[in-house]
C-alpha distance (Angstrom), angle and dihedral (degrees) to the residues before:
residue distance angle dihedral
M1 . . .
S2 3.80 . .
V3 3.78 124.7 .
F4 3.82 89.2 -108.2
Q5 3.81 92.2 50.8
R6 3.81 90.2 50.1
F7 3.81 89.6 50.6
V8 3.83 92.4 50.7
L9 3.81 90.9 47.7
M10 3.82 91.2 50.1
I11 3.82 91.7 50.8
W12 3.81 91.1 48.3
L13 3.80 92.4 50.3
L14 3.79 92.1 49.5
A15 3.80 92.2 50.0
A16 3.80 97.5 43.1
P17 3.82 121.1 94.7
I18 3.79 111.9 -96.9
A19 3.78 110.3 -117.4
V20 3.79 100.5 148.2
F21 3.79 118.8 128.7
A22 3.79 117.6 -153.4
Q23 3.79 86.9 -146.4
D24 3.76 132.6 -10.0
P25 3.82 110.2 -84.9
K26 3.78 113.7 -119.2
C27 3.78 117.2 -114.0
P28 3.82 108.7 -111.0
I29 3.81 95.2 -140.4
P30 3.83 126.3 68.1
G31 3.79 119.5 -92.3
D32 3.78 143.8 78.5
W33 3.79 98.4 -67.8
K34 3.80 132.6 173.8
F35 3.80 120.3 -156.0
V36 3.83 114.0 -119.4
P37 3.83 111.3 -152.8
E38 3.82 92.2 -177.6
F39 3.82 89.9 72.6
S40 3.81 96.9 31.8
D41 3.78 129.7 85.6
E42 3.80 134.2 172.4
F43 3.83 91.8 -165.3
N44 3.80 91.2 -138.0
G45 3.78 96.7 140.7
S46 3.78 132.6 81.5
K47 3.81 97.3 -105.7
L48 3.77 141.5 26.1
D49 3.81 115.2 -81.7
P50 3.85 102.5 -107.0
G51 3.78 91.2 -158.7
K52 3.81 91.5 62.6
W53 3.78 109.1 25.2
D54 3.79 145.4 40.9
P55 3.85 114.5 -149.4
F56 3.81 88.8 -137.7
N57 3.80 140.0 31.3
P58 3.83 108.2 -94.6
S59 3.80 93.6 -153.9
W60 3.82 102.2 36.5
K61 3.80 134.0 48.4
G62 3.81 97.3 -160.9
R63 3.78 139.9 -84.0
A64 3.79 107.2 -64.2
P65 2.90 133.4 -76.7
G66 3.83 88.6 22.6
W67 3.83 114.2 75.9
F68 3.82 120.4 -154.0
S69 3.81 105.6 -120.2
R70 3.79 122.1 -168.9
E71 3.79 87.5 -149.1
N72 3.82 88.3 68.6
V73 3.82 93.2 61.9
A74 3.81 118.4 87.3
V75 3.79 140.9 157.8
K76 3.79 111.9 -149.9
D77 3.79 142.2 126.9
G78 3.80 90.2 25.6
S79 3.79 98.7 -56.9
L80 3.76 145.2 84.7
Q81 3.81 106.8 -113.7
L82 3.80 125.6 -158.7
T83 3.79 114.2 -173.7
A84 3.82 133.4 -165.2
R85 3.79 119.3 -152.8
V86 3.78 143.3 179.3
E87 3.77 98.0 -110.8
H88 3.78 141.2 131.1
V89 3.79 117.4 -144.3
P90 3.82 114.3 -153.6
N91 3.79 123.1 -126.3
I92 3.80 98.0 23.7
P93 3.85 128.1 120.4
K94 3.80 112.8 -68.3
R95 3.80 93.7 -118.9
Y96 3.81 87.3 69.1
H97 3.78 113.8 73.8
T98 3.80 145.7 125.8
F99 3.83 96.8 22.5
T100 3.80 138.4 57.2
T101 3.79 121.7 -164.8
A102 3.81 134.1 170.7
A103 3.80 145.2 -114.3
V104 3.80 137.2 -169.2
K105 3.81 121.1 -169.3
S106 3.79 130.8 -175.2
K107 3.79 116.4 -116.0
E108 3.79 92.8 -141.7
R109 3.79 131.4 50.4
V110 3.77 128.9 -124.9
C111 3.79 135.6 -163.9
Y112 3.81 124.6 -159.4
G113 3.78 128.9 -8.9
Y114 3.78 141.5 104.7
F115 3.80 114.8 -72.7
E116 3.79 125.5 -168.6
V117 3.81 129.1 -172.1
R118 3.79 129.2 -177.1
F119 3.78 107.7 -154.1
R120 3.77 149.5 153.9
P121 3.82 117.0 -150.0
M122 3.77 122.5 -135.7
N123 3.79 117.6 -95.1
S124 3.78 92.5 -119.7
K125 3.80 141.1 89.6
A126 3.80 86.9 -108.9
S127 3.80 104.2 100.9
S128 3.80 129.1 -108.3
S129 3.79 109.8 -150.8
F130 3.82 143.3 174.6
W131 3.80 115.1 -169.1
F132 3.79 149.0 142.8
Y133 3.79 128.8 -131.6
A134 3.79 146.5 147.8
S135 3.78 129.2 -170.1
D136 3.78 114.7 -155.9
Q137 3.78 129.1 164.6
D138 3.81 95.8 -95.6
L139 3.80 101.9 16.2
W140 3.80 130.7 48.2
T141 3.79 120.5 164.0
E142 3.80 136.5 158.3
I143 3.81 140.2 -164.2
D144 3.82 117.5 -161.9
V145 3.80 110.1 -159.6
F146 3.79 90.4 -176.2
E147 3.76 142.6 -15.9
L148 3.80 112.2 -170.3
C149 3.79 135.9 -176.5
G150 3.77 105.6 -158.3
A151 3.80 100.0 -171.9
H152 3.79 102.9 36.3
P153 3.83 109.8 121.2
S154 3.82 93.7 -135.3
M155 3.83 103.1 21.0
G156 3.80 102.4 45.1
S157 3.80 91.5 98.4
T158 3.81 96.6 44.9
F159 3.80 122.4 105.4
Y160 3.81 107.9 -156.6
M161 3.83 117.7 -155.5
N162 3.78 124.7 -177.6
V163 3.79 149.5 155.6
H164 3.79 126.9 -152.5
V165 3.79 137.7 -163.5
F166 3.82 114.4 -163.1
I167 3.82 104.5 162.3
T168 3.81 132.1 13.9
P169 3.82 131.1 170.2
E170 3.80 89.2 -121.2
D171 3.81 100.8 47.5
G172 3.80 103.8 21.2
K173 3.81 116.5 -150.1
K174 3.77 99.1 -2.2
H175 3.80 111.4 139.2
W176 3.79 120.1 -155.8
N177 3.76 136.2 149.2
K178 3.79 144.4 -166.6
G179 3.75 126.8 -156.0
S180 3.75 152.4 137.2
E181 3.77 140.5 -147.9
W182 3.78 132.7 -139.3
V183 3.79 121.7 -156.1
A184 3.80 111.6 -145.6
P185 3.83 124.6 -151.2
Y186 3.82 88.3 -120.0
R187 3.80 142.1 43.4
F188 3.80 110.5 -93.4
A189 3.80 93.3 -144.3
D190 3.81 91.5 62.6
D191 3.82 96.0 71.8
Y192 3.80 147.8 -3.4
H193 3.81 120.0 -75.5
V194 3.79 136.5 179.2
A195 3.80 122.7 -121.2
G196 3.80 122.5 -167.6
L197 3.79 133.2 -169.5
L198 3.79 123.3 -164.4
W199 3.79 108.2 -163.0
T200 3.80 118.4 -180.0
K201 3.80 134.8 153.1
D202 3.81 88.4 -97.8
K203 3.82 105.8 40.0
I204 3.79 148.4 3.0
E205 3.80 118.8 -139.6
W206 3.81 132.0 -177.0
F207 3.82 125.5 -148.3
V208 3.81 131.7 -168.9
D209 3.80 116.8 -165.1
G210 3.79 89.9 -18.3
V211 3.81 97.0 -50.3
S212 3.81 121.9 112.3
R213 3.82 110.1 -120.3
F214 3.81 104.8 170.7
S215 3.81 140.9 0.4
L216 3.78 138.3 177.5
K217 3.78 139.7 179.8
N218 3.78 113.7 -88.3
T219 3.78 102.8 -121.8
H220 3.83 101.3 150.5
W221 3.81 112.8 7.8
H222 3.79 102.4 97.8
Q223 3.81 97.3 113.0
K224 3.79 120.8 108.9
L225 3.82 106.5 -106.4
N226 3.80 138.0 -165.0
V227 3.81 119.8 -117.9
N228 3.81 114.7 -120.3
F229 3.79 139.3 -170.5
D230 3.77 117.4 -178.3
S231 3.78 150.0 146.7
E232 3.79 119.5 -136.7
T233 3.77 138.2 179.1
M234 3.82 107.0 -116.0
P235 3.83 104.4 -169.0
K236 3.81 94.8 168.3
W237 3.82 95.6 44.6
F238 3.79 113.4 26.8
G239 3.79 98.6 11.6
L240 3.79 123.9 -122.6
P241 3.80 120.1 -57.4
E242 3.76 119.1 -98.3
P243 3.82 110.0 -115.2
A244 3.82 88.8 -127.3
E245 3.85 89.1 61.4
L246 3.79 92.5 61.3
P247 2.91 143.5 127.8
S248 3.79 92.2 40.4
T249 3.80 130.5 159.4
F250 3.81 137.3 -140.6
Y251 3.82 109.2 -148.9
I252 3.82 124.3 -154.0
D253 3.80 111.2 -171.2
Y254 3.80 94.5 -174.9
I255 3.78 146.9 -26.6
R256 3.80 118.8 -144.3
C257 3.77 128.6 -174.2
W258 3.79 133.0 -165.5
K259 3.80 131.9 -178.6
T260 3.77 129.7 -163.8
R261 3.79 114.7 -99.8
């Protein structure tokens, strides 16, 4: 390798997102697990890994009135950061106004495994969410690991967990869901916490800080799904953010994935 080639390689390595693991992290739940770097990220670089993630949702612009803005997605200080702002973007559909939020979606799909995220939700009524979904012509399913409202006076301690079925070959467009909620003895926006999802062909189970909080039989969630982090305005659920709350940021320290051997 020439001196010039070494120089180009050094520049490329310095500019590339850092996704190198000194050693494979051990799965925190029992079983014969193999670490999957393709769906894991420590977010230790200076930008989002373009091989793994889109800094937007290619098929959705956000839940109105909040518009997903790529400018609200950042990787810095060792975390993925999704920010909500009071902001109007010109030349967008009229139903979007006042607020911008953010979304990150995996480029590839995954089915089954154990997924762990260390996170801190934004201190705002704009949501902080980690979820999986895919919408195909004859099959559309979703798994919501959490949807949180950090600043809501009565919901800021509630961890919302859910699954949805929107379309199946058997029933067509028949939407239904199952879910649960766990009320913590603290506000989630005050500190970092760890969420885990065990997704197998037989069951789906949710964990918060290593403790199982909800599980159900896996009857429909066998479709390969994209991984998503986002913040949305939820006017009918959480209410719209107060301008004084914003800007506010949802921090994701890492996502780690394991599959059974």
